N, C-alpha and C positions, 0 to 999 in steps of 0.2 A: 276786614277780618276782625271778628269779635275778640274781646279779651279772653273769653272762655276757650274759644277755638285756638287762639295763639298759645294759651297755656297748655292745652292738650298736645299741640304739635311740639312744644318745647320738651315735654316729657318723653317724646319718642326719639330725641337726639341721643346719640351714643354716649355723650358726656353726662347725661342725666342719671341720677341715682336709680331711677326706676327702669333704666334700659342698660343696666350693667350686665355683661356676659358672666354667667355662672358656670360651674362645672357639672351641673345636672344634665344627664343625658339618658333619657328613658322613654319608652313608648307608652301609649295608652291603649288599653284593651279595646279592640274593635267591636266585639260582640256586646258591649254594654251600651252602645249608642241608641239602639232601638229597644222599645219595651217588649220583653218576652219574644225575642227573635227565634225563628226556626228556619232551617234550610228550605229554600223555595223548591217545591216539587211540581213538575208539570205532568199532565196525564195524556197529552195529545201530541202528535208529531208537529203540528203547527206551533204549539206552545214551546216545544223544545227548540224549534228553529228560531223562534223569536228570542228566547233566552240566550241561545248560542250567538245570535247576531249582536245582541247587546254586550255579551261577554267579550266577543272578538274586538268590538270597537273600543271598549274600555281597556283591554289589554294593549291594543296598538297605540292608544293615546297616552296611557299612563302605567302600563304594566311593568313588572320587574324585568330587569336584565342583569346578566352576570357578565361583567366587563373588567378585565384585568384582575380577576379574583375578587372583585368587589360587587356587592349586590346593590344596585341603584334602580331608580325608576326613570321613565322616559320624559319626565318633565323636571325642570330644575326645582330645587328646594333650598330654603335658607339653612345652611349648615347641615344638609342631608337630614333634616328633621322630618321631612315629608309629613307636614301637618294635614295634608288634604286626603280625605276619603270621598267616596262617591256613593250617592244614593240615587235610586232610579224609581220612577213610577211608570208602569207600562201595563197594558191589558194583556194578560196571559190566561189562557183557558177560560175566557169569558169574564174574568174578574180583574179589577184594577189592583195591582200588587205594588206595595211599597217595600223596597228591599235595598240593603247595603251590599255592595260587591266586595267580597274578600279576595284580594288579588293573590294572596299567598296560596289559598286553597282553590282559587278560581271557581267559587260558588257564590250564590246570592243568599243572604240571610234576610228573610222578610218579616215584617211585623205580623204578629199572630192575629191581629184584628184587621179586617178589610177597611175599616173606616179611614185610616190615614191616606191610603192610596186613592180611595173613592173621593175623599174631600179635596185632595190636591188636584186630581184630574178635573173635578168640577170647577175649582177655583181658577185653574189655568185654561179651562176650556179645551181640554185635550180631545182630539178626535180618536176613534177606536184604534187607528194605526199609528198614533203619535206616542211619543215617550218623552218624559221629562228626566233629564240627568242633572243632578245638583252636586256641586262641589262643596263638601262639608269641610270647614276648617276646625280641626280639633285643636282649639286654641292653646291648651295647656302644653301640648308637645313642643311648641315653639316659645311660648311665653315663659315657661320654666327656665329656659336658657337665655333668652334675649330680653325679657321684660316687656315694657310697653311697646317698644318698636317691633316686637314679634307680631303685633297685630298687622302692621303693614306687610310684613313678610307673608303672613297667612293669606291676606287678600290677594297679593300679587301671585303667589304660588297657585291659589285656586283658579285665578283667571288664566294662568298659563295652561292648566289642565283643560279648561273649557276651550281655550284657543286651539289646542291640539284636536279636540273633538270637532270643532267647527271645520277645521281644515280637512280632516278625514271624511266628515259628512259631505262636504262639498265635492271632494274627489269621488265619493260614492253616488253622487247625483242628487243630493238633498240641498235645500236652501234653508239652513237652520236659523232659528230665532233665539236670541239671547233674552233671558228673563231679567227684568229690572231688579236692582238691589232691594227695593222696598218689597216687591212681590216675593223675592227669595226669603226675606224675613218672615213674611206671612206663611210661606210654605213650611218654614222651620216650625212655626207654632202648630200648624195643622198636622205635622208629623210627630208632634210631641217630643221633638229633639231638645236636649238640654241647651241652656244659654251658652255653655262652654263648647258646644259643637254645632254652630249655626250653618245653614246653607248660605254661602256668601256669593256664589255665582252659579248660574244655571243656563241650560239650553234646552230648547224644544226641538225634537227630531221627528221626521216622518219615516218610520221604519219600512213602510211599503215602498218607498222610493230608493231604498238603500240595499246594497249587497255587502256582505261582510268583507273586510279588508283581505286582500289576497296573501299578505305576508304571513308566514307561519310565526307562531309564538316562539321566541328564543327559549331554550331549555336551560334554566338555572341550576340544573342538577339537584343535589340534595341540600343546596345552600338555604332554601326556604325553611327546611326543617330545623335549622339551627337558629332561627330568629326567636330567641327565647326571652328577650328583655321585655318586661311588661310592667306597666304602672297605671293604675286607674287615676282619672282626674280627681284631684282632692276635693273633699266635701266643702272646704272653706279655704280660700287663699285670697288675701286682700289684693294682691297684684292681679290675679285672674278676674276678680270682681270689677276692678277698675277697667280692664280691657273689655269685659262683657258690657259694662255700662257705656263705654265709648262706642262700641259697635252698635249697641241698641240705638243710641242717639243718632249715629250716622245713618243707620237704616231708616229711621223715621224721617230724616230730612232728605233722603236720596230720592231720585226720580223713580216713578212707578212704571213708566211705559216700557214695554218690551221693544226690542229693536234688532235689526239685522246688522251685524258689524260689517263695515266696508270691506269689499274684496281687496286682497293685497295686490298692489300694482307693481311692486318690484318684480322684474322678470327673472326670478330665481325660484325654482320649485324642486328642491332635493327630493329623492325618493322617500317613500313612506318609511317610518321608523328611522328618521334622520338622526335621532338622538343616539342611536347605536353606533353612529360613525363620527360623532362630534369629538373634538379634542377640548379638554379643559385647559386652563391656564396654570396648572400646578407647576409645570416646568417648561415655560416658554423660553424662547431663545433670547429674549430681551434685546431684540434688534428691530429697527424700523421696518415697516411693511414696504414691499415694492410699490413704486409710485402708482402704477396702473391698478394694483390691488386696492390701495387706499382710495384712489379716485372712485373705483367701482363701489367700495364699501360706503363711502359718504353718499354717493348717488342713490344707492338702494335705501339707506337709512332715511334720507330726505324724502324719497318717494313714499316711504311708509308713513311718516308723520305729516306729510303734506296732504294726505287724503282728508277730505271733509269728514269729520266725525259724524256719527249718527246724531239725529236731532236731539238737542238737550244734553249732549255729552261733552265732556271737557276735551279741549284740544291740547295736544302735546307738542313740545319742541325738544331740541337736544343741543347739548354743548359737546364739541369734539376737542379733546386734548391730545396733542401729539408730543411724543417724547423723542429726543434726538438719539443718535448713536452713542453719545456719552451719558445718556440717561438724564438729561436735563429736560425740564418742561419747556418745550420749544415755542408753542403757540396754542391758542385756544380760539375756537370759532363757535358762534351761536347760530343755529339753524332753526328757522320757524317755518310756518306754512308758506310764506312767500318765497322761500328759498334763499333769502338774503343772508349773508354771513357777515358778522361783525367781529373784528378782532378786539379782544378785551385786553385790558391792562394787566400784566402779569407780574408777580414777584419772581425774582430769580430763585428757582428751587429745583431740586432734583427728585427722582422717584423715591429715594430713601426717605427724604424729609416729608414728602406728600404722604407716603405710606404710613409713617409714624404719626404724623400730626392729624391727618384727615381720615385714615382708613384703618385705624387700630393695628397698624403694623403688618397688615396682610401681605404675604409674599406674592400674591397674584398681581399686585400693583407693580412690584419690581420686575416682573416678567412681561409686562404689557408693552406693546408698541404704541398703543393709543388707548384712550379711555373715553367712554361716552357717558354723559349724564343725561338722563331722560326724565321729563316731568312737565307739569303745567306752569304757566305763569302764575305768580303769586296773586294777581288780581282775579284769576279764575278760581282760586281756592276761597270761595265765599263762605264756606261753612263745612260742618262735618259731612253732610251729604255729598258735596262737591269733592271733598277729599276722598271719600269712599269710591266715587265714580272714577276719579283720576287714578287711584290704585288699580281699578279694573282695567282702565285703558293701558296703563303701563304693563300690567300682567299680560295683556294681549300682544303688546309690542315685543316683550322679551323673547318668546318663542320665535318670532320672526327674526330677531337679531341672531339667534342661534342658527336658524335655517339659512340666513344670508351667509354667516360664517362658514357653514358646511359647504355651501355652493362655491365659495371663494377659496376653500382649502386652507382656512386659517383657524386658529383656536380662539375660544371666547369663553367668558364666565360672567354670570350676573352677580352683582355685589350689592348687598343691602346695608352693610355695616359701615357707615361713614358719618362724619359730623358736618352738617350743613354750615354751621357757623365757621368751622375751620376752613371749609372750602371757600367760603365767601371772602376769606382773607387773601386768597390767591386769585379768585375770579371775581371781578367787579360786575356781578350779575344780580343786583338787588331785586329784580322783578322775576327771577327764575327760581323755582323750587323743585330741585331734583328729588325724585322718589326712589330711583334705583340708578346704579352705575353698571356699566358693562365694559369689561376689558377685552381687547382684541390683540392678537399677536401671532408670531410664527410658532407653530408647535414643534417641540423637540420629541415628545412622545405622548401618547394618551395618558392621562392621569386624573387625579381627583383633588378636590379641595382638602385642606388639612383636617378639618373635623369630620369630613366624609370618611377619611381613612380611620380616624379615631373611633367613630361610631361603628364602622364595619369591623374593625379588629376586636371590638367588644361584642357586638351582636353576633358575630360569626364564630366566636371563640367556643370550642367544645366545652360543655359543662358550665357555661356562664350562668350564674344564679339570677333568677328573676329579681328585678329591682336593684341589682348591683350596678356599679358604674365603673367606667374606665378612667383611671387617673390621667391618661393621656388627653382626655377631652377637656381638661381644665384650662387650656391655653386661652389667654385673652386675645390672641392674635388670630383667631379663627372666627369666621362668620359666614 
């Protein structure tokens, strides 16, 4: 691992000054991402069907839902910042159209010029019935709150969205292909997207092989009309520029080849729109999981990471931490592709101490029965490109973790805010670099993470002024 790469990783630790949680909490205007956008208009029944198919899939994979009076989306996001937006390139009415999907209005905004869609289609070799769906990370949405580590959150969140799309497409009869990170970066340039809103993950679909998802779109009522918080990406931000440069370097070093992600081998397939039924860990029971449930959970997690990754992709492993009924850290196991589990040497610690010292005091840790750390081996992090690819792989794993939890009837929440150095004080795993944590436990009731509620109480407040902020969102204990 080079000194420059080690330096960049250190800046993404929660203890670093460039990754300090701030109280800023605002959105970025969607319609500023494309140059001179206009609503996509179709003139033929075939064109309308194609646009409706795309809209239905995007809604089912990442659309809004109203749950417990809170407006959220179907994919997890760091601190409910939802940094991911979706751009599509598809042939509609005989022309390649490049458009961004507005989930709130459920319409596409297309680039006024045909060139971006035409150039991306030629670059990716799209057939007439194919479509490219790219996950855009609007970096400032998350970076303004979490600093340098917000880049990791953005990449993981975007990969979560693409993972949902892949699963829905497979259910509909397609065999989708993921676009390599370097080619996503090239597509960003062809679309004239700003460096602060790059395409970081993408998938190629065959629309001719797919039928729209059968599940109806949940009705959020009039909640969407009250999403009034808006803030444009700043013209100059030293922090944002650092993140843009980091991502540009990672994209240049990343693998170019497209690939088909391995099919999930874990024998659990919850119904579509699984996220509508998931429980978060806001108010878990803080009690150990039943023995059979825990055995099944570990088995499914191992089956997921034991699959051979696509050629040239980084392999993941995970560590499983179990808490006792007295909330002590009972034991930890490391699982790799071979399935072997090694007991690590642990310090005597309880959930409260781990939450405070390693996880910024997040209450979700105190409610967890077990905690999973997922990431590559440190030897696999050979540079910026490998790091970007590893974040993609973790982003594909996180939705599976949620789906497994739904199938087992337990609650779960992905966690990105932690200190690797603090964790290494408790787990002697010097060759392991976790990129995300995931809490599992017994649900007491559906709920949300702390700053999810803070953002919602502000965004849905009647008469909230654009650019204003919610003072409740300033807690350093939310991520």
